[in-house]
C-alpha positions as CSV (number, residue, x, y, z in Angstrom):
1,M,2.4,21.7,2.4
2,K,0.8,23.2,5.5
3,A,-0.7,21.0,8.2
4,L,0.5,18.0,6.2
5,T,-2.9,17.4,4.4
6,P,-2.0,17.8,0.8
7,L,-2.0,16.0,-2.5
8,A,-1.8,12.2,-2.6
9,A,1.3,10.1,-3.2
10,A,1.3,7.0,-5.3
11,L,3.1,4.8,-2.9
12,L,2.8,6.6,0.4
13,L,1.4,9.8,1.4
14,S,2.8,13.3,1.1
15,A,2.5,16.4,-0.8
16,C,3.5,19.8,-1.8
17,G,3.1,21.1,-5.3
18,G,5.3,23.4,-7.3
19,G,8.8,22.9,-8.7
20,G,9.8,22.6,-12.3
21,D,11.5,24.6,-14.9
22,A,9.4,27.8,-15.1
23,R,11.8,29.2,-17.7
24,S,10.5,26.9,-20.4
25,G,6.9,26.1,-21.5
26,S,8.1,23.2,-23.6
27,C,7.1,19.6,-22.8
28,D,9.7,17.9,-24.9
29,A,12.3,15.4,-23.6
30,V,14.9,18.1,-23.1
31,A,12.7,20.3,-20.9
32,E,11.3,17.3,-19.0
33,K,14.9,16.1,-18.1
34,R,15.8,19.7,-17.0
35,F,12.7,19.8,-14.8
36,V,13.5,16.5,-13.2
37,L,17.2,17.5,-12.5
38,D,16.2,20.9,-11.1
39,V,13.6,19.5,-8.7
40,A,15.9,16.7,-7.5
41,R,18.8,19.1,-6.8
42,E,16.5,21.2,-4.7
43,W,14.2,18.7,-3.0
44,Y,15.6,15.2,-2.9
45,L,15.7,13.8,0.7
46,F,19.2,12.4,0.2
47,P,21.1,15.2,-1.6
48,E,24.4,13.5,-0.6
49,D,23.5,10.6,-2.8
50,L,23.0,12.6,-6.0
51,P,25.8,12.5,-8.6
52,A,28.1,15.5,-8.2
53,S,27.7,16.1,-11.9
54,I,25.5,14.6,-14.6
55,D,24.8,15.4,-18.2
56,P,21.0,15.1,-19.0
57,A,21.8,14.9,-22.7
58,A,23.4,11.5,-22.0
59,F,20.0,10.0,-21.2
60,A,17.3,9.1,-23.7
61,D,14.4,10.3,-21.5
62,A,13.6,11.8,-18.1
63,E,12.8,8.4,-16.5
64,S,16.3,7.0,-17.2
65,L,17.8,10.3,-15.9
66,L,15.7,9.9,-12.7
67,D,16.9,6.3,-12.3
68,A,20.5,7.5,-12.6
69,L,19.9,10.3,-10.1
70,T,18.5,7.9,-7.5
71,A,20.8,5.0,-8.2
72,R,23.0,5.4,-5.1
73,S,20.0,5.7,-2.8
74,R,18.5,2.7,-4.4
75,E,21.7,0.6,-3.9
76,Q,21.4,1.5,-0.2
77,G,17.8,0.5,-0.1
78,K,16.5,3.9,0.7
79,D,14.7,4.7,-2.6
80,R,13.7,1.5,-4.3
81,F,12.0,3.3,-7.2
82,F,9.9,5.2,-4.7
83,S,10.7,8.3,-6.9
84,F,9.0,8.0,-10.3
85,L,7.4,9.9,-13.1
86,T,3.7,9.8,-13.8
87,T,0.9,12.1,-15.1
88,R,-1.4,14.4,-13.2
89,S,-4.5,12.4,-14.2
90,A,-3.1,9.0,-13.4
91,D,-1.8,10.2,-10.0
92,N,-5.0,11.9,-9.0
93,A,-7.0,8.7,-9.9
94,N,-4.6,6.7,-7.8
95,S,-5.0,9.0,-4.9
96,A,-8.8,8.5,-5.1
97,G,-8.4,4.7,-5.1
98,E,-9.4,4.4,-8.7
99,L,-8.1,1.5,-10.8
100,T,-8.7,0.1,-14.2
101,R,-8.2,-3.6,-13.6
102,F,-10.0,-7.0,-13.4
103,G,-9.6,-6.5,-9.7
104,F,-7.7,-9.5,-8.4
105,Q,-4.2,-10.3,-7.1
106,F,-2.7,-13.8,-7.2
107,E,0.1,-16.0,-5.8
108,P,1.8,-17.9,-8.6
109,E,2.2,-21.6,-8.4
110,S,3.8,-23.9,-11.0
111,D,0.6,-24.8,-12.9
112,R,-2.0,-22.3,-11.6
113,L,-2.5,-18.8,-10.1
114,R,-4.2,-18.8,-6.7
115,L,-6.2,-15.6,-5.9
116,S,-5.1,-13.9,-2.7
117,L,-7.2,-10.8,-3.0
118,V,-10.4,-9.9,-4.9
119,L,-11.1,-6.1,-4.8
120,Q,-14.6,-4.9,-4.2
121,P,-16.4,-3.8,-6.4
122,G,-14.2,-4.7,-9.3
123,P,-15.1,-6.9,-12.3
124,A,-13.7,-10.1,-10.7
125,F,-15.8,-9.5,-7.5
126,Q,-18.9,-8.8,-9.6
127,A,-18.3,-12.1,-11.5
128,G,-18.2,-14.0,-8.2
129,L,-14.5,-14.8,-7.9
130,Q,-13.2,-15.1,-4.4
131,R,-9.9,-15.5,-2.5
132,G,-8.5,-19.0,-2.9
133,D,-10.0,-19.6,-6.4
134,Q,-7.4,-20.8,-8.9
135,I,-6.8,-19.7,-12.4
136,L,-5.8,-22.8,-14.4
137,A,-5.8,-21.3,-17.9
138,V,-6.2,-18.0,-19.7
139,D,-7.7,-17.2,-23.1
140,Q,-6.1,-14.0,-24.5
141,R,-7.9,-13.9,-27.9
142,D,-11.2,-15.4,-29.1
143,G,-12.8,-17.5,-26.4
144,R,-11.5,-20.7,-28.0
145,S,-7.8,-20.4,-27.3
146,F,-7.2,-21.3,-23.7
147,R,-3.7,-22.0,-22.7
148,T,-2.6,-23.4,-19.4
149,I,-0.5,-21.5,-16.9
150,E,2.3,-23.9,-17.6
151,Q,2.2,-23.1,-21.3
152,L,2.0,-19.3,-20.7
153,R,4.9,-19.5,-18.2
154,A,7.1,-21.3,-20.8
155,E,6.6,-18.4,-23.1
156,D,7.0,-15.7,-20.4
157,P,8.3,-16.8,-16.9
158,T,7.2,-13.6,-15.4
159,L,3.6,-13.8,-16.8
160,A,3.9,-10.0,-17.2
161,G,1.8,-9.7,-20.3
162,V,-0.7,-12.4,-19.7
163,F,-3.5,-10.1,-18.6
164,G,-2.8,-7.2,-20.9
165,P,-2.5,-3.5,-20.3
166,N,-4.4,-1.7,-17.6
167,T,-6.9,0.0,-19.9
168,G,-10.6,-0.2,-20.1
169,G,-12.1,-2.8,-22.5
170,V,-9.2,-5.4,-22.2
171,Q,-10.8,-8.8,-22.1
172,R,-9.5,-12.2,-20.9
173,G,-11.1,-15.6,-20.6
174,L,-10.3,-17.5,-17.4
175,R,-10.7,-21.2,-16.5
176,I,-11.4,-21.3,-12.8
177,Q,-11.1,-24.0,-10.1
178,P,-13.2,-22.7,-7.2
179,R,-11.7,-22.6,-3.7
180,D,-14.2,-25.3,-2.7
181,P,-12.9,-28.4,-4.5
182,V,-16.4,-29.9,-4.6
183,Q,-17.4,-27.3,-7.1
184,A,-16.7,-27.9,-10.8
185,V,-14.2,-26.1,-12.9
186,Y,-15.8,-23.4,-15.1
187,E,-14.9,-20.6,-17.5
188,L,-15.8,-17.0,-17.6
189,S,-14.8,-13.8,-19.4
190,L,-13.7,-10.6,-17.6
191,T,-13.3,-7.1,-19.0
192,K,-11.1,-4.4,-17.3
193,T,-13.1,-1.4,-16.2
194,S,-12.5,1.5,-13.9
195,F,-13.7,1.3,-10.3
196,I,-12.9,2.9,-6.9
197,V,-11.5,0.4,-4.4
198,D,-13.7,-0.1,-1.4
199,P,-11.1,0.7,1.4
200,V,-13.1,-1.3,4.0
201,P,-14.8,-4.0,1.9
202,D,-18.6,-4.2,2.4
203,E,-18.3,-8.0,2.5
204,G,-16.0,-9.1,5.3
205,G,-14.1,-5.9,5.9
206,L,-15.6,-5.2,9.3
207,R,-16.2,-8.1,11.8
208,L,-16.9,-8.4,15.5
209,I,-15.3,-11.7,16.6
210,P,-16.9,-12.9,19.8
211,R,-15.0,-14.0,23.0
212,N,-16.2,-15.7,26.1
213,G,-16.8,-13.3,28.9
214,Q,-15.1,-10.4,27.1
215,S,-15.9,-7.7,24.6
216,P,-15.5,-8.8,21.0
217,V,-12.3,-8.4,19.0
218,G,-12.7,-5.7,16.4
219,Y,-11.5,-6.9,13.0
220,L,-10.9,-4.3,10.2
221,Q,-9.5,-5.0,6.8
222,F,-8.2,-1.8,5.4
223,L,-7.0,-1.8,1.8
224,D,-6.2,1.8,0.8
225,F,-5.4,5.2,2.4
226,S,-7.4,7.0,-0.3
227,T,-9.8,9.9,-0.3
228,A,-12.7,7.3,-0.3
229,A,-11.6,6.0,3.1
230,E,-12.7,8.6,5.6
231,A,-16.4,7.7,5.7
232,D,-15.6,4.0,5.9
233,L,-13.2,4.5,8.8
234,R,-15.5,6.7,10.8
235,A,-18.4,4.3,10.4
236,A,-16.2,1.3,11.4
237,F,-14.9,2.9,14.5
238,N,-18.3,4.2,15.5
239,T,-19.4,0.5,15.5
240,F,-16.3,-0.6,17.5
241,R,-16.9,2.2,20.1
242,A,-20.6,1.3,20.5
243,Q,-19.6,-2.4,21.1
244,G,-17.0,-1.5,23.7
245,V,-14.1,-3.1,21.7
246,T,-10.7,-2.8,23.3
247,D,-8.6,-5.3,21.3
248,Y,-8.2,-5.0,17.5
249,L,-7.0,-6.9,14.5
250,I,-6.2,-4.3,11.8
251,D,-5.5,-6.2,8.6
252,L,-3.0,-4.3,6.4
253,R,-1.7,-7.3,4.5
254,Y,-2.6,-5.9,1.1
255,N,-2.3,-2.2,1.9
256,G,0.6,-0.4,0.2
257,G,-0.1,3.0,1.6
258,G,-1.7,6.2,0.3
259,L,-2.6,9.6,1.7
260,L,-0.9,10.9,4.8
261,S,-4.0,12.8,5.8
262,V,-5.9,9.5,6.0
263,A,-3.2,7.9,8.1
264,Y,-3.5,10.8,10.5
265,L,-7.3,10.3,10.7
266,F,-6.8,6.5,11.3
267,G,-4.4,7.3,14.1
268,D,-6.8,9.8,15.6
269,L,-9.5,7.2,15.6
270,L,-7.3,4.9,17.6
271,G,-6.4,7.7,20.0
272,R,-9.4,8.5,22.1
273,E,-7.3,8.9,25.3
274,R,-4.4,10.7,23.6
275,R,-3.9,14.4,24.3
276,T,-3.6,17.0,21.6
277,T,0.0,17.7,22.8
278,E,1.0,14.0,22.1
279,V,2.9,13.4,18.9
280,F,1.6,11.0,16.3
281,A,4.4,11.6,13.7
282,G,7.2,13.8,12.8
283,V,8.1,14.7,9.2
284,S,11.4,16.1,8.1
285,Y,12.9,17.2,4.8
286,N,16.5,17.6,3.6
287,P,18.6,20.2,5.4
288,S,17.9,23.0,2.9
289,K,14.2,22.6,3.4
290,S,14.2,22.1,7.2
291,S,11.9,25.1,7.6
292,R,9.1,22.8,6.3
293,N,9.6,20.2,9.0
294,E,6.4,19.4,10.9
295,T,5.1,17.6,13.9
296,R,1.6,16.1,13.8
297,F,-0.2,15.7,17.1
298,F,-3.2,13.5,17.9
299,R,-6.7,15.0,17.3
300,P,-9.2,12.6,18.9
301,Q,-12.5,12.4,16.9
302,P,-16.1,11.7,18.0
303,Q,-15.7,8.1,16.8
304,S,-12.3,7.5,18.5
305,V,-11.6,4.4,20.6
306,A,-9.1,3.6,23.3
307,P,-7.3,0.4,22.3
308,L,-5.5,-1.8,24.8
309,R,-3.9,-4.2,22.3
310,I,-3.6,-3.9,18.5
311,A,-2.5,-6.8,16.3
312,F,-1.6,-5.5,12.9
313,L,-1.8,-8.2,10.3
314,T,1.0,-7.6,7.8
315,G,2.6,-9.0,4.7
316,E,5.3,-8.2,2.2
317,G,2.9,-5.7,0.5
318,T,2.3,-3.7,3.7
319,A,4.1,-0.4,3.0
320,S,4.3,3.3,3.5
321,A,1.3,4.7,5.3
322,S,0.5,1.3,6.7
323,E,3.9,1.0,8.3
324,L,3.6,4.6,9.6
325,M,0.4,3.5,11.4
326,V,2.2,0.7,13.2
327,N,5.3,2.7,14.0
328,S,3.4,5.8,15.3
329,L,1.2,3.7,17.7
330,L,4.1,1.9,19.2
331,P,4.6,4.4,22.0
332,Y,1.0,4.4,23.0
333,A,-0.5,0.9,22.9
334,E,0.5,-2.8,23.1
335,V,1.2,-3.5,19.5
336,A,2.3,-6.5,17.5
337,I,2.7,-7.3,13.8
338,I,1.4,-10.8,12.7
339,G,2.1,-12.5,9.5
340,A,5.1,-11.6,7.3
341,D,7.5,-8.7,7.6
342,T,6.5,-5.4,5.9
343,F,8.0,-3.8,2.8
344,G,10.2,-1.2,4.5
345,K,9.3,2.4,3.4
346,P,9.8,5.1,6.1
347,V,9.9,7.9,3.5
348,G,7.3,9.8,1.5
349,Q,7.1,11.6,-1.8
350,S,6.0,15.1,-2.8
351,A,4.3,15.9,-6.0
352,F,5.9,18.3,-8.5
353,D,4.1,19.3,-11.7
354,Q,6.1,20.4,-14.8
355,P,4.7,23.8,-15.7
356,G,2.4,23.7,-18.7
357,C,2.7,19.9,-19.1
358,D,1.0,16.8,-17.9
359,T,4.2,15.4,-16.3
360,R,4.1,14.9,-12.5
361,L,7.3,13.9,-10.6
362,R,6.8,11.9,-7.4
363,L,10.1,12.5,-5.6
364,V,11.2,11.2,-2.2
365,T,11.5,14.4,-0.1
366,L,10.6,13.5,3.5
367,K,11.1,10.9,6.2
368,L,8.8,10.0,9.0
369,V,9.4,9.1,12.7
370,N,7.2,8.4,15.7
371,A,7.0,10.3,19.0
372,E,10.2,8.6,20.1
373,G,12.1,9.5,17.0
374,L,12.0,5.9,15.6
375,G,12.1,5.5,11.9
376,E,14.6,4.1,9.4
377,Y,12.8,0.7,9.0
378,Y,14.1,0.2,5.5
379,N,14.3,-3.6,6.1
380,G,10.7,-3.8,7.4
381,L,9.1,-3.3,10.8
382,A,10.1,-6.6,12.2
383,D,13.4,-5.0,13.0
384,V,11.8,-2.3,15.2
385,V,8.5,-3.8,16.6
386,P,9.1,-5.7,19.9
387,V,6.5,-8.3,19.0
388,A,6.6,-9.8,15.5
389,C,4.7,-13.1,15.0
390,G,5.1,-15.3,12.0
391,A,2.1,-16.8,10.2
392,S,1.5,-17.8,6.6
393,D,-1.3,-16.2,4.5
394,D,-4.0,-18.9,4.4
395,L,-5.7,-18.7,1.0
396,S,-8.1,-21.5,1.8
397,R,-10.2,-19.1,3.9
398,E,-11.4,-15.5,3.7
399,T,-9.4,-12.8,5.6
400,G,-10.9,-12.2,9.0
401,D,-12.2,-15.7,9.3
402,P,-11.1,-16.8,12.9
403,A,-9.8,-20.0,11.4
404,E,-7.6,-18.3,8.8
405,A,-4.0,-18.8,9.8
406,V,-2.9,-15.1,10.2
407,T,-6.2,-14.1,11.8
408,R,-5.9,-17.0,14.2
409,A,-2.3,-16.1,15.1
410,G,-3.5,-12.6,15.9
411,L,-6.4,-13.8,18.1
412,D,-3.9,-16.1,19.9
413,W,-1.6,-13.2,20.6
414,L,-4.5,-11.1,21.9
415,A,-5.5,-14.0,24.1
416,D,-2.2,-14.8,25.8
417,G,0.5,-12.7,24.3
418,R,2.3,-15.7,22.7
419,C,3.1,-16.4,19.1
420,P,5.8,-18.0,16.9
421,A,8.6,-15.6,16.0
422,M,8.6,-13.9,12.6
423,S,11.6,-14.3,10.4
424,R,13.4,-10.9,10.0
425,S,13.8,-11.7,6.3
426,A,10.2,-12.6,5.7
427,G,9.3,-9.3,3.9
428,S,9.9,-8.6,0.3
429,R,12.8,-6.3,-0.5
430,D,12.0,-6.0,-4.2
431,S,11.7,-2.6,-5.8
432,L,8.2,-1.1,-6.0
433,R,7.4,1.4,-8.7
434,G,4.3,3.4,-9.5
435,E,1.1,2.8,-7.7
436,R,-0.1,1.1,-4.5
437,F,-2.0,-1.7,-6.3
438,E,0.8,-2.5,-8.7
439,Q,0.3,-6.3,-8.2
440,V,-3.4,-6.2,-8.9
441,Q,-4.5,-7.4,-12.4
């Protein structure tokens, strides 16, 4: 991993290839467990947390072995299933922002599911669904077997299987109450298909919010640090620069991270006045791999801007590269987080491919700090950011609407520096495994 611009990570960023049991070309369970154990012993960020001795034969598969290896770190909140097994193809698709989904996320209520996010250009968006719409019932079979959310919840309180596996061709019927209560309830059928998430949504992702006697506030909703994001980011900041924007609302409420290289670019685009000797982030490995430690300096771009104030709109799903952005800009701009506390993931994974096999291990191998050495925000950024303002996600309006509660709170802070305090326990501390859009159906 040179220059810190490698392979993608499923939750955050990072990358360096290699690793594995080169002595065996086998891809059976025994070889896979040996591969996981060898890589963990050599590369794990917290070697002191690994069991002093462990018998791979005592575990049914490599995933259960990995869970046992990381158990102590998980108990301490340092590796909440951030280390995981996947396949090369699935991981590469994830790094590119590719999903096979209906393309919506919801907030569960007792008798309905209220949509909080509709991804462009997924099937749900193409069908006209929008944030704030409510799913009242789901048909899982033949178009004539709708069951209410209450009925489905009685069978499965988690609703885990309601929308089926994330494979192409899976169909569900939905009974929808539109966000606008004047509109009538209707039914539609959706089919899961593969699509690449638009990192800055074409509809509503970029806004210029006018202010009397001042330059507009630049609003940017950013959903994914994927390989598809670079062009969108450059275009957005070119617009902001042309309009003389100095104050920003960067909406990361639904951004669970992605590529470190994209986070670096984002930082560069917010660093027009930064010198190339100024530190954006520091990356360090375990003591045996300290020769790989790196410092990443700012590299201003032709589209870069010079922000005075940045209000980052955050939620419990704001994680990894998103948190890195906030932390790394703290020394250089007036920064606040607005909304709910973030997830708490100041570490990154590297990718290790088992030789001759499709298995890829994403293992926590590195930690990230800002120019002042600040990191360790395992409980969320509200513990470290001087200004943390509480506001509830307002599903009755689109993100970026000046009347939407979190957006409004951000605009108020930009206007006069005041806001209600955020609860330091607002963010989710649940485990997160797998990919950045885990909660998206």
